[in-house]
PyMOL Python script that loads the backbone (N, CA, C, O; Angstrom):
from pymol import cmd

cmd.read_pdbstr("""\
ATOM      1  N   MET A   1     -77.555  39.816 -48.921  1.00  0.00           N
ATOM      2  CA  MET A   1     -78.202  38.785 -48.722  1.00  0.00           C
ATOM      3  C   MET A   1     -80.185  39.230 -48.897  1.00  0.00           C
ATOM      4  O   MET A   1     -81.044  39.807 -48.230  1.00  0.00           O
ATOM      5  N   LYS A   2     -80.085  38.594 -50.076  1.00  0.00           N
ATOM      6  CA  LYS A   2     -81.526  38.247 -49.760  1.00  0.00           C
ATOM      7  C   LYS A   2     -82.251  36.662 -49.102  1.00  0.00           C
ATOM      8  O   LYS A   2     -81.334  35.970 -48.659  1.00  0.00           O
ATOM      9  N   ALA A   3     -83.495  36.043 -48.966  1.00  0.00           N
ATOM     10  CA  ALA A   3     -83.454  35.352 -48.675  1.00  0.00           C
ATOM     11  C   ALA A   3     -85.006  35.218 -49.418  1.00  0.00           C
ATOM     12  O   ALA A   3     -85.228  35.908 -50.413  1.00  0.00           O
ATOM     13  N   ALA A   4     -86.080  34.280 -48.873  1.00  0.00           N
ATOM     14  CA  ALA A   4     -87.275  33.536 -48.918  1.00  0.00           C
ATOM     15  C   ALA A   4     -87.501  32.426 -48.037  1.00  0.00           C
ATOM     16  O   ALA A   4     -86.846  31.574 -47.437  1.00  0.00           O
ATOM     17  N   VAL A   5     -89.128  32.911 -48.262  1.00  0.00           N
ATOM     18  CA  VAL A   5     -89.843  31.410 -46.999  1.00  0.00           C
ATOM     19  C   VAL A   5     -88.717  30.214 -47.329  1.00  0.00           C
ATOM     20  O   VAL A   5     -88.700  30.047 -48.549  1.00  0.00           O
ATOM     21  N   GLY A   6     -87.955  29.498 -46.781  1.00  0.00           N
ATOM     22  CA  GLY A   6     -87.957  27.751 -46.604  1.00  0.00           C
ATOM     23  C   GLY A   6     -86.581  27.234 -47.153  1.00  0.00           C
ATOM     24  O   GLY A   6     -86.112  26.102 -47.264  1.00  0.00           O
ATOM     25  N   ASP A   7     -85.924  28.979 -47.572  1.00  0.00           N
ATOM     26  CA  ASP A   7     -84.659  28.985 -47.251  1.00  0.00           C
ATOM     27  C   ASP A   7     -83.579  28.614 -45.913  1.00  0.00           C
ATOM     28  O   ASP A   7     -83.658  29.044 -44.763  1.00  0.00           O
ATOM     29  N   ARG A   8     -82.620  27.724 -46.462  1.00  0.00           N
ATOM     30  CA  ARG A   8     -81.692  28.042 -45.483  1.00  0.00           C
ATOM     31  C   ARG A   8     -80.533  27.884 -45.396  1.00  0.00           C
ATOM     32  O   ARG A   8     -79.636  27.277 -45.981  1.00  0.00           O
ATOM     33  N   ILE A   9     -80.837  29.330 -43.524  1.00  0.00           N
ATOM     34  CA  ILE A   9     -79.351  30.676 -43.221  1.00  0.00           C
ATOM     35  C   ILE A   9     -77.942  28.383 -42.338  1.00  0.00           C
ATOM     36  O   ILE A   9     -78.024  27.386 -41.619  1.00  0.00           O
ATOM     37  N   ILE A  10     -77.141  29.066 -43.190  1.00  0.00           N
ATOM     38  CA  ILE A  10     -75.821  28.129 -41.858  1.00  0.00           C
ATOM     39  C   ILE A  10     -75.417  29.520 -40.985  1.00  0.00           C
ATOM     40  O   ILE A  10     -75.880  30.632 -41.235  1.00  0.00           O
ATOM     41  N   VAL A  11     -74.816  29.331 -40.313  1.00  0.00           N
ATOM     42  CA  VAL A  11     -74.564  30.573 -39.078  1.00  0.00           C
ATOM     43  C   VAL A  11     -72.894  29.175 -39.332  1.00  0.00           C
ATOM     44  O   VAL A  11     -72.987  27.961 -39.513  1.00  0.00           O
ATOM     45  N   GLN A  12     -71.484  30.108 -39.227  1.00  0.00           N
ATOM     46  CA  GLN A  12     -70.126  29.501 -38.665  1.00  0.00           C
ATOM     47  C   GLN A  12     -69.777  29.978 -37.575  1.00  0.00           C
ATOM     48  O   GLN A  12     -70.126  30.977 -36.946  1.00  0.00           O
ATOM     49  N   ALA A  13     -68.911  29.019 -37.364  1.00  0.00           N
ATOM     50  CA  ALA A  13     -68.297  29.017 -35.699  1.00  0.00           C
ATOM     51  C   ALA A  13     -67.440  29.849 -35.865  1.00  0.00           C
ATOM     52  O   ALA A  13     -66.268  29.545 -36.089  1.00  0.00           O
ATOM     53  N   THR A  14     -67.865  31.035 -35.786  1.00  0.00           N
ATOM     54  CA  THR A  14     -66.929  32.064 -35.803  1.00  0.00           C
ATOM     55  C   THR A  14     -65.357  31.553 -34.329  1.00  0.00           C
ATOM     56  O   THR A  14     -64.199  31.894 -34.570  1.00  0.00           O
ATOM     57  N   LEU A  15     -65.679  30.844 -33.128  1.00  0.00           N
ATOM     58  CA  LEU A  15     -64.673  30.329 -32.328  1.00  0.00           C
ATOM     59  C   LEU A  15     -64.194  29.128 -32.566  1.00  0.00           C
ATOM     60  O   LEU A  15     -64.423  28.212 -33.356  1.00  0.00           O
ATOM     61  N   PRO A  16     -62.984  29.498 -31.103  1.00  0.00           N
ATOM     62  CA  PRO A  16     -62.352  27.535 -30.564  1.00  0.00           C
ATOM     63  C   PRO A  16     -64.622  26.512 -30.667  1.00  0.00           C
ATOM     64  O   PRO A  16     -65.831  26.739 -30.659  1.00  0.00           O
ATOM     65  N   GLY A  17     -63.700  25.603 -30.734  1.00  0.00           N
ATOM     66  CA  GLY A  17     -64.990  25.314 -29.655  1.00  0.00           C
ATOM     67  C   GLY A  17     -66.566  25.489 -29.917  1.00  0.00           C
ATOM     68  O   GLY A  17     -67.374  25.046 -29.099  1.00  0.00           O
ATOM     69  N   ALA A  18     -67.007  26.203 -31.182  1.00  0.00           N
ATOM     70  CA  ALA A  18     -67.945  26.604 -31.336  1.00  0.00           C
ATOM     71  C   ALA A  18     -68.284  25.570 -32.053  1.00  0.00           C
ATOM     72  O   ALA A  18     -67.700  24.789 -32.804  1.00  0.00           O
ATOM     73  N   ALA A  19     -70.066  25.826 -31.414  1.00  0.00           N
ATOM     74  CA  ALA A  19     -70.863  24.886 -32.820  1.00  0.00           C
ATOM     75  C   ALA A  19     -71.290  25.409 -34.387  1.00  0.00           C
ATOM     76  O   ALA A  19     -72.460  25.777 -34.495  1.00  0.00           O
ATOM     77  N   ARG A  20     -70.830  25.444 -35.049  1.00  0.00           N
ATOM     78  CA  ARG A  20     -72.215  26.318 -36.206  1.00  0.00           C
ATOM     79  C   ARG A  20     -74.032  25.765 -36.093  1.00  0.00           C
ATOM     80  O   ARG A  20     -74.514  24.725 -35.645  1.00  0.00           O
ATOM     81  N   ARG A  21     -74.496  26.644 -36.542  1.00  0.00           N
ATOM     82  CA  ARG A  21     -76.057  26.566 -36.275  1.00  0.00           C
ATOM     83  C   ARG A  21     -76.088  26.538 -37.697  1.00  0.00           C
ATOM     84  O   ARG A  21     -75.291  26.718 -38.617  1.00  0.00           O
ATOM     85  N   ASP A  22     -77.612  26.172 -37.512  1.00  0.00           N
ATOM     86  CA  ASP A  22     -78.968  25.892 -38.941  1.00  0.00           C
ATOM     87  C   ASP A  22     -79.560  26.642 -39.484  1.00  0.00           C
ATOM     88  O   ASP A  22     -78.823  27.438 -40.066  1.00  0.00           O
ATOM     89  N   GLY A  23     -81.008  26.908 -39.668  1.00  0.00           N
ATOM     90  CA  GLY A  23     -81.852  26.524 -40.389  1.00  0.00           C
ATOM     91  C   GLY A  23     -82.823  26.901 -40.769  1.00  0.00           C
ATOM     92  O   GLY A  23     -82.509  28.074 -40.966  1.00  0.00           O
ATOM     93  N   GLU A  24     -84.588  26.772 -41.261  1.00  0.00           N
ATOM     94  CA  GLU A  24     -84.667  27.677 -41.529  1.00  0.00           C
ATOM     95  C   GLU A  24     -85.917  29.005 -41.806  1.00  0.00           C
ATOM     96  O   GLU A  24     -86.562  29.655 -40.983  1.00  0.00           O
ATOM     97  N   ILE A  25     -85.910  29.038 -42.976  1.00  0.00           N
ATOM     98  CA  ILE A  25     -86.800  31.150 -42.991  1.00  0.00           C
ATOM     99  C   ILE A  25     -87.553  31.072 -43.484  1.00  0.00           C
ATOM    100  O   ILE A  25     -87.835  31.183 -44.677  1.00  0.00           O
ATOM    101  N   VAL A  26     -88.390  30.702 -42.022  1.00  0.00           N
ATOM    102  CA  VAL A  26     -90.029  30.454 -41.627  1.00  0.00           C
ATOM    103  C   VAL A  26     -90.566  32.584 -42.045  1.00  0.00           C
ATOM    104  O   VAL A  26     -91.717  32.915 -41.757  1.00  0.00           O
ATOM    105  N   GLY A  27     -90.167  33.032 -42.303  1.00  0.00           N
ATOM    106  CA  GLY A  27     -90.367  34.273 -42.755  1.00  0.00           C
ATOM    107  C   GLY A  27     -89.387  35.336 -42.599  1.00  0.00           C
ATOM    108  O   GLY A  27     -88.289  35.201 -42.058  1.00  0.00           O
ATOM    109  N   LEU A  28     -90.263  37.331 -43.551  1.00  0.00           N
ATOM    110  CA  LEU A  28     -89.830  37.651 -43.735  1.00  0.00           C
ATOM    111  C   LEU A  28     -90.520  38.793 -43.135  1.00  0.00           C
ATOM    112  O   LEU A  28     -91.693  38.706 -42.772  1.00  0.00           O
ATOM    113  N   HIS A  29     -89.727  40.013 -43.005  1.00  0.00           N
ATOM    114  CA  HIS A  29     -89.944  41.331 -42.570  1.00  0.00           C
ATOM    115  C   HIS A  29     -90.202  42.141 -43.541  1.00  0.00           C
ATOM    116  O   HIS A  29     -90.960  43.109 -43.480  1.00  0.00           O
ATOM    117  N   HIS A  30     -89.667  41.827 -44.346  1.00  0.00           N
ATOM    118  CA  HIS A  30     -89.658  43.211 -45.749  1.00  0.00           C
ATOM    119  C   HIS A  30     -90.091  41.993 -47.086  1.00  0.00           C
ATOM    120  O   HIS A  30     -89.745  40.817 -47.197  1.00  0.00           O
ATOM    121  N   PRO A  31     -90.950  42.825 -47.953  1.00  0.00           N
ATOM    122  CA  PRO A  31     -91.371  41.668 -49.050  1.00  0.00           C
ATOM    123  C   PRO A  31     -90.032  41.439 -50.802  1.00  0.00           C
ATOM    124  O   PRO A  31     -90.011  40.642 -51.739  1.00  0.00           O
ATOM    125  N   ASP A  32     -89.071  42.770 -50.350  1.00  0.00           N
ATOM    126  CA  ASP A  32     -87.321  42.125 -51.587  1.00  0.00           C
ATOM    127  C   ASP A  32     -87.268  40.776 -51.109  1.00  0.00           C
ATOM    128  O   ASP A  32     -87.234  39.931 -52.004  1.00  0.00           O
ATOM    129  N   GLY A  33     -87.252  40.325 -49.847  1.00  0.00           N
ATOM    130  CA  GLY A  33     -86.459  39.303 -48.976  1.00  0.00           C
ATOM    131  C   GLY A  33     -84.966  39.534 -47.710  1.00  0.00           C
ATOM    132  O   GLY A  33     -84.180  38.672 -47.319  1.00  0.00           O
ATOM    133  N   SER A  34     -85.019  40.788 -47.402  1.00  0.00           N
ATOM    134  CA  SER A  34     -83.923  41.417 -47.704  1.00  0.00           C
ATOM    135  C   SER A  34     -84.509  41.268 -45.067  1.00  0.00           C
ATOM    136  O   SER A  34     -85.478  41.160 -44.315  1.00  0.00           O
ATOM    137  N   PRO A  35     -82.399  41.442 -45.041  1.00  0.00           N
ATOM    138  CA  PRO A  35     -82.932  41.266 -43.955  1.00  0.00           C
ATOM    139  C   PRO A  35     -83.940  42.024 -42.871  1.00  0.00           C
ATOM    140  O   PRO A  35     -84.714  42.915 -43.219  1.00  0.00           O
ATOM    141  N   PRO A  36     -83.844  41.647 -41.810  1.00  0.00           N
ATOM    142  CA  PRO A  36     -84.081  40.552 -40.828  1.00  0.00           C
ATOM    143  C   PRO A  36     -85.128  39.466 -41.066  1.00  0.00           C
ATOM    144  O   PRO A  36     -86.181  39.807 -41.606  1.00  0.00           O
ATOM    145  N   TRP A  37     -84.867  37.691 -40.578  1.00  0.00           N
ATOM    146  CA  TRP A  37     -85.516  37.189 -41.493  1.00  0.00           C
ATOM    147  C   TRP A  37     -85.865  36.163 -39.390  1.00  0.00           C
ATOM    148  O   TRP A  37     -85.254  36.180 -38.321  1.00  0.00           O
ATOM    149  N   ASP A  38     -86.828  35.650 -39.780  1.00  0.00           N
ATOM    150  CA  ASP A  38     -87.527  34.679 -38.893  1.00  0.00           C
ATOM    151  C   ASP A  38     -87.078  33.387 -38.923  1.00  0.00           C
ATOM    152  O   ASP A  38     -87.424  32.646 -39.843  1.00  0.00           O
ATOM    153  N   VAL A  39     -86.472  33.072 -38.188  1.00  0.00           N
ATOM    154  CA  VAL A  39     -85.526  31.738 -38.261  1.00  0.00           C
ATOM    155  C   VAL A  39     -85.837  30.808 -37.211  1.00  0.00           C
ATOM    156  O   VAL A  39     -85.622  31.038 -36.020  1.00  0.00           O
ATOM    157  N   ARG A  40     -86.584  29.261 -37.882  1.00  0.00           N
ATOM    158  CA  ARG A  40     -86.415  27.639 -36.950  1.00  0.00           C
ATOM    159  C   ARG A  40     -85.031  27.463 -36.999  1.00  0.00           C
ATOM    160  O   ARG A  40     -84.553  27.129 -38.083  1.00  0.00           O
ATOM    161  N   TRP A  41     -84.030  27.678 -35.696  1.00  0.00           N
ATOM    162  CA  TRP A  41     -83.656  26.499 -35.951  1.00  0.00           C
ATOM    163  C   TRP A  41     -82.776  25.358 -35.509  1.00  0.00           C
ATOM    164  O   TRP A  41     -82.323  25.503 -34.373  1.00  0.00           O
ATOM    165  N   SER A  42     -82.471  24.393 -36.065  1.00  0.00           N
ATOM    166  CA  SER A  42     -82.788  22.864 -35.885  1.00  0.00           C
ATOM    167  C   SER A  42     -82.329  22.472 -34.575  1.00  0.00           C
ATOM    168  O   SER A  42     -82.823  21.473 -34.051  1.00  0.00           O
ATOM    169  N   ASP A  43     -81.270  23.272 -33.877  1.00  0.00           N
ATOM    170  CA  ASP A  43     -80.941  22.386 -32.588  1.00  0.00           C
ATOM    171  C   ASP A  43     -82.143  22.770 -31.358  1.00  0.00           C
ATOM    172  O   ASP A  43     -81.896  22.112 -30.347  1.00  0.00           O
ATOM    173  N   ASN A  44     -83.274  23.589 -31.204  1.00  0.00           N
ATOM    174  CA  ASN A  44     -83.897  23.644 -30.234  1.00  0.00           C
ATOM    175  C   ASN A  44     -85.281  23.839 -30.859  1.00  0.00           C
ATOM    176  O   ASN A  44     -86.218  23.884 -30.061  1.00  0.00           O
ATOM    177  N   ASP A  45     -85.482  23.928 -31.816  1.00  0.00           N
ATOM    178  CA  ASP A  45     -87.041  24.537 -32.635  1.00  0.00           C
ATOM    179  C   ASP A  45     -87.286  25.853 -32.500  1.00  0.00           C
ATOM    180  O   ASP A  45     -88.426  25.963 -32.951  1.00  0.00           O
ATOM    181  N   ARG A  46     -86.869  27.087 -32.108  1.00  0.00           N
ATOM    182  CA  ARG A  46     -86.903  27.288 -31.679  1.00  0.00           C
ATOM    183  C   ARG A  46     -86.748  29.385 -32.643  1.00  0.00           C
ATOM    184  O   ARG A  46     -85.722  30.016 -32.896  1.00  0.00           O
ATOM    185  N   VAL A  47     -88.263  29.794 -32.890  1.00  0.00           N
ATOM    186  CA  VAL A  47     -88.180  31.216 -34.259  1.00  0.00           C
ATOM    187  C   VAL A  47     -87.180  32.600 -33.639  1.00  0.00           C
ATOM    188  O   VAL A  47     -87.508  33.473 -32.835  1.00  0.00           O
ATOM    189  N   THR A  48     -86.791  32.538 -33.853  1.00  0.00           N
ATOM    190  CA  THR A  48     -85.695  33.930 -33.225  1.00  0.00           C
ATOM    191  C   THR A  48     -85.303  35.021 -34.820  1.00  0.00           C
ATOM    192  O   THR A  48     -84.858  34.626 -35.897  1.00  0.00           O
ATOM    193  N   GLU A  49     -85.631  36.261 -34.454  1.00  0.00           N
ATOM    194  CA  GLU A  49     -85.503  37.421 -35.145  1.00  0.00           C
ATOM    195  C   GLU A  49     -83.953  37.414 -35.449  1.00  0.00           C
ATOM    196  O   GLU A  49     -83.069  37.231 -34.612  1.00  0.00           O
ATOM    197  N   TYR A  50     -83.773  37.662 -36.896  1.00  0.00           N
ATOM    198  CA  TYR A  50     -82.355  37.620 -37.210  1.00  0.00           C
ATOM    199  C   TYR A  50     -81.578  38.386 -37.967  1.00  0.00           C
ATOM    200  O   TYR A  50     -82.352  38.738 -38.857  1.00  0.00           O
ATOM    201  N   PHE A  51     -80.115  39.074 -38.278  1.00  0.00           N
ATOM    202  CA  PHE A  51     -79.835  39.700 -38.588  1.00  0.00           C
ATOM    203  C   PHE A  51     -78.485  38.676 -39.275  1.00  0.00           C
ATOM    204  O   PHE A  51     -78.199  37.708 -38.572  1.00  0.00           O
ATOM    205  N   PRO A  52     -77.633  38.855 -40.641  1.00  0.00           N
ATOM    206  CA  PRO A  52     -77.214  37.881 -40.850  1.00  0.00           C
ATOM    207  C   PRO A  52     -76.080  38.617 -40.473  1.00  0.00           C
ATOM    208  O   PRO A  52     -76.369  39.803 -40.318  1.00  0.00           O
ATOM    209  N   GLY A  53     -74.305  38.233 -40.166  1.00  0.00           N
ATOM    210  CA  GLY A  53     -73.514  38.577 -40.425  1.00  0.00           C
ATOM    211  C   GLY A  53     -72.950  38.097 -41.539  1.00  0.00           C
ATOM    212  O   GLY A  53     -73.664  37.888 -42.520  1.00  0.00           O
ATOM    213  N   PRO A  54     -71.470  37.821 -41.578  1.00  0.00           N
ATOM    214  CA  PRO A  54     -70.693  37.281 -41.973  1.00  0.00           C
ATOM    215  C   PRO A  54     -70.086  36.747 -41.937  1.00  0.00           C
ATOM    216  O   PRO A  54     -68.922  36.584 -42.303  1.00  0.00           O
ATOM    217  N   ASP A  55     -71.008  36.205 -41.307  1.00  0.00           N
ATOM    218  CA  ASP A  55     -70.582  34.068 -40.750  1.00  0.00           C
ATOM    219  C   ASP A  55     -71.650  32.961 -41.633  1.00  0.00           C
ATOM    220  O   ASP A  55     -71.753  31.734 -41.628  1.00  0.00           O
ATOM    221  N   ALA A  56     -72.378  34.079 -42.383  1.00  0.00           N
ATOM    222  CA  ALA A  56     -73.610  33.697 -42.604  1.00  0.00           C
ATOM    223  C   ALA A  56     -74.197  33.325 -43.363  1.00  0.00           C
ATOM    224  O   ALA A  56     -75.066  34.120 -43.722  1.00  0.00           O
ATOM    225  N   LEU A  57     -74.164  31.598 -44.313  1.00  0.00           N
ATOM    226  CA  LEU A  57     -74.144  31.581 -45.709  1.00  0.00           C
ATOM    227  C   LEU A  57     -75.810  31.414 -46.139  1.00  0.00           C
ATOM    228  O   LEU A  57     -76.361  30.804 -45.223  1.00  0.00           O
ATOM    229  N   ILE A  58     -76.590  31.689 -47.014  1.00  0.00           N
ATOM    230  CA  ILE A  58     -77.908  31.793 -47.757  1.00  0.00           C
ATOM    231  C   ILE A  58     -77.703  30.145 -48.862  1.00  0.00           C
ATOM    232  O   ILE A  58     -77.032  29.879 -49.859  1.00  0.00           O
ATOM    233  N   HIS A  59     -78.736  29.327 -47.951  1.00  0.00           N
ATOM    234  CA  HIS A  59     -79.160  27.596 -48.887  1.00  0.00           C
ATOM    235  C   HIS A  59     -80.725  28.386 -50.335  1.00  0.00           C
ATOM    236  O   HIS A  59     -81.872  28.088 -50.002  1.00  0.00           O
ATOM    237  N   HIS A  60     -80.634  28.961 -51.237  1.00  0.00           N
ATOM    238  CA  HIS A  60     -82.463  28.934 -51.521  1.00  0.00           C
ATOM    239  C   HIS A  60     -82.945  27.400 -52.187  1.00  0.00           C
ATOM    240  O   HIS A  60     -82.716  26.520 -53.016  1.00  0.00           O
ATOM    241  N   TYR A  61     -83.923  27.958 -50.924  1.00  0.00           N
ATOM    242  CA  TYR A  61     -84.694  26.135 -51.430  1.00  0.00           C
ATOM    243  C   TYR A  61     -85.226  26.622 -52.581  1.00  0.00           C
ATOM    244  O   TYR A  61     -85.686  27.745 -52.786  1.00  0.00           O
ATOM    245  N   HIS A  62     -85.094  25.347 -53.595  1.00  0.00           N
ATOM    246  CA  HIS A  62     -85.703  25.546 -54.883  1.00  0.00           C
ATOM    247  C   HIS A  62     -86.867  24.911 -55.688  1.00  0.00           C
ATOM    248  O   HIS A  62     -86.945  23.825 -56.262  1.00  0.00           O
ATOM    249  N   HIS A  63     -87.671  25.847 -55.561  1.00  0.00           N
ATOM    250  CA  HIS A  63     -89.738  24.648 -55.250  1.00  0.00           C
ATOM    251  C   HIS A  63     -89.449  24.637 -57.038  1.00  0.00           C
ATOM    252  O   HIS A  63     -89.006  25.326 -57.957  1.00  0.00           O
ATOM    253  N   ALA A  64     -90.129  23.172 -56.686  1.00  0.00           N
ATOM    254  CA  ALA A  64     -90.301  22.734 -58.185  1.00  0.00           C
ATOM    255  C   ALA A  64     -91.408  23.840 -58.872  1.00  0.00           C
ATOM    256  O   ALA A  64     -90.981  24.475 -59.836  1.00  0.00           O
ATOM    257  N   SER A  65     -92.814  24.105 -58.423  1.00  0.00           N
ATOM    258  CA  SER A  65     -93.508  24.447 -59.381  1.00  0.00           C
ATOM    259  C   SER A  65     -93.100  25.196 -60.382  1.00  0.00           C
ATOM    260  O   SER A  65     -93.485  24.954 -61.526  1.00  0.00           O
ATOM    261  N   GLU A  66     -92.123  26.384 -60.060  1.00  0.00           N
ATOM    262  CA  GLU A  66     -91.084  27.622 -60.344  1.00  0.00           C
ATOM    263  C   GLU A  66     -90.579  27.052 -61.324  1.00  0.00           C
ATOM    264  O   GLU A  66     -90.323  28.032 -62.023  1.00  0.00           O
ATOM    265  N   ASP A  67     -90.323  26.386 -61.759  1.00  0.00           N
ATOM    266  CA  ASP A  67     -89.862  24.872 -62.494  1.00  0.00           C
ATOM    267  C   ASP A  67     -91.072  24.541 -64.048  1.00  0.00           C
ATOM    268  O   ASP A  67     -90.800  24.467 -65.246  1.00  0.00           O
ATOM    269  N   ALA A  68     -92.363  24.414 -63.335  1.00  0.00           N
ATOM    270  CA  ALA A  68     -93.476  24.374 -63.576  1.00  0.00           C
ATOM    271  C   ALA A  68     -93.372  25.615 -65.735  1.00  0.00           C
ATOM    272  O   ALA A  68     -93.242  25.598 -66.959  1.00  0.00           O
ATOM    273  N   ALA A  69     -93.683  26.754 -63.829  1.00  0.00           N
ATOM    274  CA  ALA A  69     -94.649  27.669 -64.493  1.00  0.00           C
ATOM    275  C   ALA A  69     -93.292  28.227 -65.810  1.00  0.00           C
ATOM    276  O   ALA A  69     -93.595  29.125 -66.595  1.00  0.00           O
ATOM    277  N   ALA A  70     -91.693  27.485 -65.886  1.00  0.00           N
ATOM    278  CA  ALA A  70     -91.887  28.720 -66.218  1.00  0.00           C
ATOM    279  C   ALA A  70     -91.225  27.588 -68.465  1.00  0.00           C
ATOM    280  O   ALA A  70     -90.754  27.769 -69.588  1.00  0.00           O
ATOM    281  N   THR A  71     -92.062  26.113 -67.026  1.00  0.00           N
ATOM    282  CA  THR A  71     -91.962  25.075 -68.954  1.00  0.00           C
ATOM    283  C   THR A  71     -93.388  25.745 -69.612  1.00  0.00           C
ATOM    284  O   THR A  71     -93.663  25.524 -70.791  1.00  0.00           O
ATOM    285  N   LEU A  72     -94.154  26.469 -68.865  1.00  0.00           N
ATOM    286  CA  LEU A  72     -95.717  27.032 -69.726  1.00  0.00           C
ATOM    287  C   LEU A  72     -95.513  27.591 -71.321  1.00  0.00           C
ATOM    288  O   LEU A  72     -94.565  27.740 -72.092  1.00  0.00           O
ATOM    289  N   PRO A  73     -95.855  27.642 -71.326  1.00  0.00           N
ATOM    290  CA  PRO A  73     -95.662  28.965 -72.523  1.00  0.00           C
ATOM    291  C   PRO A  73     -96.977  30.105 -72.474  1.00  0.00           C
ATOM    292  O   PRO A  73     -97.953  30.254 -71.738  1.00  0.00           O
ATOM    293  N   PRO A  74     -96.425  30.815 -73.688  1.00  0.00           N
ATOM    294  CA  PRO A  74     -96.820  32.184 -72.826  1.00  0.00           C
ATOM    295  C   PRO A  74     -98.459  32.182 -72.304  1.00  0.00           C
ATOM    296  O   PRO A  74     -98.701  31.127 -71.717  1.00  0.00           O
ATOM    297  N   HIS A  75     -99.360  32.885 -72.358  1.00  0.00           N
ATOM    298  CA  HIS A  75    -101.031  32.573 -72.577  1.00  0.00           C
ATOM    299  C   HIS A  75    -100.890  33.442 -73.227  1.00  0.00           C
ATOM    300  O   HIS A  75    -100.026  34.311 -73.346  1.00  0.00           O
ATOM    301  N   PRO A  76    -102.434  33.041 -74.017  1.00  0.00           N
ATOM    302  CA  PRO A  76    -102.812  33.442 -74.987  1.00  0.00           C
ATOM    303  C   PRO A  76    -103.521  34.522 -75.763  1.00  0.00           C
ATOM    304  O   PRO A  76    -103.808  33.892 -76.780  1.00  0.00           O
ATOM    305  N   HIS A  77    -103.878  35.450 -75.902  1.00  0.00           N
ATOM    306  CA  HIS A  77    -104.135  36.999 -75.960  1.00  0.00           C
ATOM    307  C   HIS A  77    -105.034  36.947 -76.489  1.00  0.00           C
ATOM    308  O   HIS A  77    -104.823  36.246 -77.479  1.00  0.00           O
ATOM    309  N   LEU A  78    -106.474  37.426 -76.459  1.00  0.00           N
ATOM    310  CA  LEU A  78    -107.304  37.249 -76.082  1.00  0.00           C
ATOM    311  C   LEU A  78    -108.138  39.198 -77.502  1.00  0.00           C
ATOM    312  O   LEU A  78    -108.361  40.261 -76.923  1.00  0.00           O
ATOM    313  N   PHE A  79    -108.282  39.130 -78.467  1.00  0.00           N
ATOM    314  CA  PHE A  79    -109.133  40.102 -79.090  1.00  0.00           C
ATOM    315  C   PHE A  79    -110.274  39.749 -79.522  1.00  0.00           C
ATOM    316  O   PHE A  79    -110.690  38.774 -80.149  1.00  0.00           O
ATOM    317  N   VAL A  80    -110.805  40.839 -79.025  1.00  0.00           N
ATOM    318  CA  VAL A  80    -112.390  40.681 -78.929  1.00  0.00           C
ATOM    319  C   VAL A  80    -112.493  41.563 -80.707  1.00  0.00           C
ATOM    320  O   VAL A  80    -111.509  41.961 -81.330  1.00  0.00           O
ATOM    321  N   ASP A  81    -113.551  41.638 -81.044  1.00  0.00           N
ATOM    322  CA  ASP A  81    -114.097  43.232 -82.192  1.00  0.00           C
ATOM    323  C   ASP A  81    -115.504  43.000 -81.803  1.00  0.00           C
ATOM    324  O   ASP A  81    -116.393  43.733 -82.236  1.00  0.00           O
TER     325      ASP A  81
END
""", "prot")
cmd.dss("prot")
cmd.show_as("cartoon", "prot")
cmd.util.cbc("prot")
cmd.orient("prot")
């Protein structure tokens, strides 16, 4: 499971009556986006280091700048005589 800063994590409740938690990934410990991550939880605004389990889902945040970069033409090659 990989994540990026700004992605949303949802941890499903595994016990009856337990609450589902969600938060925003605010920090990475590895450049490839692998766990653990620093997560700011929406229920208490605390940031904790989190290792996801099988009950965790990632909603990847889509950056508008990625769309803009994908539509730009390639850089022209410069030739010097």
